[in-house]
Structure formats: C-alpha cells, structure tokens
C-alpha positions as CSV (number, residue, x, y, z in Angstrom):
1,X,-184.5,-119.6,-41.0
2,X,-185.7,-122.4,-38.8
3,X,-184.8,-122.2,-35.1
4,X,-182.8,-125.2,-34.0
5,X,-181.5,-126.3,-30.7
6,X,-178.0,-124.9,-30.3
7,X,-175.2,-127.4,-29.7
8,X,-172.2,-126.9,-27.5
9,X,-168.9,-127.8,-29.1
10,X,-167.4,-131.0,-27.5
11,X,-163.7,-131.4,-27.1
12,X,-162.8,-134.6,-28.8
13,X,-159.0,-134.5,-28.1
14,X,-156.1,-132.4,-27.0
15,X,-152.6,-131.9,-28.5
16,X,-149.4,-132.8,-26.7
17,X,-146.1,-131.3,-27.6
18,X,-143.0,-129.5,-26.3
19,X,-144.5,-126.0,-26.3
20,X,-145.7,-125.0,-22.8
21,X,-145.9,-121.2,-23.5
22,X,-147.2,-119.1,-26.4
23,X,-143.9,-117.3,-27.2
24,X,-142.2,-119.0,-30.1
25,X,-145.1,-121.1,-31.4
26,X,-145.3,-120.8,-35.3
27,X,-147.8,-118.3,-36.4
28,X,-149.2,-120.7,-39.0
29,X,-149.4,-124.4,-39.4
30,X,-146.8,-125.9,-41.7
31,X,-144.1,-123.3,-41.1
32,X,-142.2,-125.7,-38.8
33,X,-142.7,-128.9,-40.8
34,X,-140.4,-131.0,-38.5
35,X,-142.3,-130.1,-35.3
36,X,-144.0,-133.2,-34.0
37,X,-147.1,-133.4,-31.8
38,X,-149.5,-136.1,-30.5
39,X,-153.3,-135.9,-30.7
40,X,-154.8,-137.7,-27.7
41,X,-158.5,-138.4,-27.8
42,X,-161.1,-138.2,-25.0
43,X,-162.4,-141.6,-23.9
44,X,-165.8,-141.0,-25.6
45,X,-164.2,-140.6,-29.0
46,X,-161.2,-143.0,-28.6
47,X,-163.0,-145.6,-30.8
48,X,-161.0,-147.5,-33.3
49,X,-163.8,-147.6,-35.9
50,X,-163.8,-143.8,-36.0
51,X,-160.3,-143.9,-37.5
52,X,-161.0,-146.5,-40.2
53,X,-159.6,-145.3,-43.6
54,X,-157.6,-142.4,-42.1
55,X,-154.4,-144.2,-42.8
56,X,-154.9,-143.5,-46.5
57,X,-154.6,-139.7,-46.0
58,X,-151.4,-137.7,-45.6
59,X,-152.8,-134.6,-44.0
60,X,-155.5,-133.4,-41.6
61,X,-157.4,-130.3,-40.8
62,X,-157.6,-129.5,-37.1
63,X,-160.4,-127.4,-35.7
64,X,-159.3,-126.2,-32.3
65,X,-159.8,-123.6,-29.6
66,X,-157.7,-120.6,-28.5
67,X,-157.8,-121.8,-24.9
68,X,-155.3,-119.3,-23.6
69,X,-157.5,-116.3,-24.3
70,X,-158.3,-116.0,-20.6
71,X,-160.1,-112.6,-21.0
72,X,-161.6,-113.4,-24.3
73,X,-163.2,-110.5,-26.2
74,X,-163.6,-110.3,-29.9
75,X,-162.4,-107.2,-31.8
76,X,-163.6,-106.1,-35.2
77,X,-160.1,-104.9,-36.1
78,X,-156.7,-106.4,-35.1
79,X,-153.0,-105.7,-35.6
80,X,-151.4,-108.5,-37.6
81,X,-147.8,-109.3,-36.5
82,X,-146.5,-109.4,-40.0
83,X,-147.6,-105.8,-40.5
84,X,-145.5,-104.6,-37.6
85,X,-148.2,-104.6,-35.1
86,X,-149.2,-101.0,-36.0
87,X,-151.6,-101.5,-38.9
88,X,-155.1,-102.5,-38.2
89,X,-157.0,-104.9,-40.4
90,X,-160.5,-106.4,-40.2
91,X,-160.5,-109.5,-38.0
92,X,-162.1,-111.5,-40.8
93,X,-159.1,-110.7,-43.0
94,X,-156.7,-112.2,-40.4
95,X,-156.3,-115.4,-38.4
96,X,-156.2,-113.5,-35.1
97,X,-157.4,-115.4,-32.0
98,X,-159.7,-112.5,-31.0
99,X,-162.6,-113.6,-33.1
100,X,-166.4,-113.9,-32.5
101,X,-165.8,-117.6,-31.9
102,X,-162.2,-118.3,-30.7
103,X,-161.6,-121.2,-33.1
104,X,-158.4,-122.0,-35.0
105,X,-157.8,-124.0,-38.2
106,X,-154.6,-125.8,-38.9
107,X,-153.4,-128.2,-41.6
108,X,-150.9,-130.9,-40.3
109,X,-149.2,-133.9,-41.8
110,X,-150.0,-137.3,-40.4
111,X,-146.8,-139.0,-39.2
112,X,-148.4,-142.1,-37.7
113,X,-151.6,-143.5,-36.3
114,X,-151.5,-145.6,-33.2
115,X,-154.6,-147.8,-32.7
116,X,-153.4,-150.0,-29.8
117,X,-151.6,-149.5,-26.5
118,X,-152.0,-147.0,-23.7
119,X,-154.1,-143.8,-24.6
120,X,-154.8,-145.1,-28.1
121,X,-156.1,-144.3,-30.6
122,X,-153.8,-141.4,-31.0
123,X,-152.3,-139.6,-34.0
124,X,-148.8,-138.2,-34.4
125,X,-148.7,-135.1,-36.6
126,X,-146.1,-132.7,-37.9
127,X,-146.3,-129.0,-38.5
128,X,-148.9,-128.0,-35.9
129,X,-149.0,-124.4,-34.5
130,X,-150.7,-125.3,-31.2
131,X,-149.7,-125.0,-27.6
132,X,-149.4,-128.1,-25.5
133,X,-152.9,-129.0,-24.1
134,X,-154.9,-127.1,-26.7
135,X,-158.4,-128.5,-27.1
136,X,-159.3,-130.0,-30.4
137,X,-163.0,-130.0,-31.5
138,X,-162.8,-131.9,-34.8
139,X,-160.4,-133.4,-37.3
140,X,-161.1,-133.7,-41.0
141,X,-159.0,-135.2,-43.9
142,X,-157.2,-132.7,-46.1
143,X,-158.3,-133.2,-49.8
144,X,-155.7,-131.8,-52.2
145,X,-158.0,-131.8,-55.2
146,X,-160.4,-129.4,-53.5
147,X,-158.6,-127.8,-50.6
148,X,-155.6,-126.6,-52.5
149,X,-155.9,-123.4,-54.5
150,X,-152.4,-122.7,-55.9
151,X,-153.5,-119.5,-57.6
152,X,-155.3,-118.0,-54.6
153,X,-154.4,-114.5,-53.5
154,X,-153.1,-114.1,-49.9
155,X,-153.7,-110.4,-49.3
156,X,-151.1,-108.7,-47.1
157,X,-149.7,-112.1,-46.0
158,X,-148.3,-112.7,-49.5
159,X,-145.9,-109.7,-48.9
160,X,-144.2,-111.6,-46.0
161,X,-144.5,-115.2,-46.9
162,X,-140.8,-115.6,-47.7
163,X,-139.6,-113.7,-44.6
164,X,-137.0,-115.8,-42.7
165,X,-134.1,-115.1,-40.4
166,X,-130.6,-116.7,-40.7
167,X,-130.1,-118.7,-37.5
168,X,-126.6,-118.9,-36.1
169,X,-125.9,-121.5,-33.3
170,X,-122.5,-122.9,-32.3
171,X,-122.0,-126.6,-31.9
172,X,-121.1,-126.1,-28.3
173,X,-124.4,-124.4,-27.5
174,X,-126.5,-126.8,-29.7
175,X,-125.0,-129.7,-27.8
176,X,-127.1,-128.7,-24.8
177,X,-130.3,-129.3,-26.8
178,X,-132.0,-132.7,-27.6
179,X,-130.5,-133.6,-31.0
180,X,-133.7,-135.0,-32.4
181,X,-135.6,-131.8,-31.7
182,X,-133.0,-129.4,-33.0
183,X,-134.4,-129.2,-36.6
184,X,-137.8,-128.0,-35.1
185,X,-136.0,-125.4,-32.9
186,X,-134.2,-124.0,-36.0
187,X,-137.4,-123.8,-37.9
188,X,-139.1,-121.8,-35.1
189,X,-136.2,-119.4,-34.8
190,X,-135.9,-118.9,-38.6
191,X,-139.6,-117.8,-38.6
192,X,-138.8,-115.0,-36.1
193,X,-140.7,-115.6,-32.9
194,X,-140.4,-112.0,-31.7
195,X,-143.4,-109.7,-31.6
196,X,-143.4,-107.6,-34.8
197,X,-142.8,-104.4,-32.9
198,X,-139.7,-105.7,-31.2
199,X,-136.6,-104.6,-33.2
200,X,-134.1,-103.9,-30.5
201,X,-130.7,-105.4,-31.4
202,X,-129.5,-105.1,-27.8
203,X,-132.3,-107.1,-26.4
204,X,-131.9,-110.7,-25.3
205,X,-135.0,-112.8,-26.0
206,X,-135.9,-116.1,-24.5
207,X,-138.3,-118.9,-25.2
208,X,-139.0,-122.3,-23.6
209,X,-139.1,-125.4,-25.7
210,X,-138.5,-129.1,-25.0
211,X,-137.7,-128.4,-21.3
212,X,-135.0,-126.0,-22.3
213,X,-134.6,-122.2,-22.2
214,X,-133.2,-120.7,-25.4
215,X,-131.7,-117.2,-25.3
216,X,-131.1,-115.3,-28.5
217,X,-130.5,-111.9,-30.1
218,X,-131.5,-110.6,-33.5
219,X,-129.5,-108.1,-35.5
220,X,-130.8,-107.3,-38.9
221,X,-131.8,-110.6,-40.5
222,X,-129.5,-112.7,-38.3
223,X,-130.7,-114.5,-35.2
224,X,-127.9,-115.7,-32.9
225,X,-128.5,-118.3,-30.1
226,X,-126.4,-117.2,-27.1
227,X,-127.3,-119.8,-24.5
228,X,-129.4,-122.9,-23.9
229,X,-130.1,-124.2,-20.4
230,X,-132.4,-126.8,-18.9
231,X,-135.7,-125.3,-17.7
232,X,-135.9,-128.1,-15.1
233,X,-133.4,-126.4,-12.9
234,X,-133.9,-122.8,-14.0
235,X,-136.2,-120.1,-12.7
236,X,-136.0,-118.3,-16.1
C-alpha cells in the first residue's frame, strides 16, 4: 500500500433544528419522517454550482460527526439501546457513536433547496437524527437502485424494528405546543426516547424540543404526556 498524505476532514455544513439536547433524538434517520431540519453550508462550500442537478433527487446521505462525544474513546463492544442496554455487541455490528472514527451516516428526504437569499444555498430535509449544530462532512445523493436492499438482514435490529409506543396527549396539553411541530413530537415519543434500561412506571421523564419542555410517563406500551411548558421561562 502506498503512503499518501493524510487529509483532515473538512466541515462543509451544519444542521439546524429544534433539538438542543441529545435526549429524545430519534435513534435512526427516517424514524421521525416529519421532523424538519435545515442544512447550512460553510462559505467555502456555499457555491450554487455545487448543487446543480440535486433537485432531481428525493433523498440524501449525510456523513456527519458525533460532535457531542466530549471525552471520545472508541470501544470494541457497546450496549445497544434496543437490547436493553445490558447485552454487549461488537461496535461494528452497531451504529454506536463510540467508534474508531466518530462518524454518523443518515438518510434524509429533501424537502426543498434554497439557492438564493441569506445563508443560501441551504437544504431543508426531513427525517434527520441529528442534534442542532451537528457538523456535516459530506452529502451524497441516495440512489434507490443500488442503495436499497429490501431483502437484507438487519441482525438484532430486526427484532425491534416495529417497536412503538401508543402516545396519549390531551387537546388541552397539546395546545401549548406549536401546532406545525406536533406531528414530529408525536413521532419522537412513539419511538420511545427513554434509555432502554429505564422501565420505571412512576418516573416522570422530560425532553426539550422546539423551545418547550415535555414531561411524560410510560406504563407498559403507553406513553402519556403530562405537561408542556415553555423552556424560555423555565429552569427545567
């Protein structure tokens, strides 16, 4: 193998959305199909010509960094959340952030492409599983004829792919939340944002989304939203 000069990954963009903390973010892309984010590009890469032809595609691959791994250290085995957090699997059999290179891969749907105006070009996408401000290192078009493998085996993940909670929220409580973002919230909650080892029916959980604090309980397969307040005036 020939030695070649190593190249440092360049951040080409970051993602902007309503998730400012890790808790509650979907564990995989596409699980919350209504969740909208904006990809904003660094000045060096905000060149219209680089986006030519992208409007003909429906989906993108995002290659991004686990930027919140402050004390990053890779581990050869990890505990997947869907296995209860107690069973160890090889890191290469999971999508854990604790990898030799802390890179993530997500498939998102293109909602719109903005080529003019402030901070353009930028891309609005749906279905991302990224925290607000996450660095993006590359985007590539999704090609259904080669990227899709309907008969592929999903290992232990196949055993839990249909797992969802029933979400109960009253009209009174939901009225405190932005109506246009309510479908995304319901998707997040249905996918069970709790750590897999948390099964306490008496515990009140909370997550922050869209400048609101959402409190909920989970009993069996039913998640009940108990309160929604504005995070702008709360110390929660």
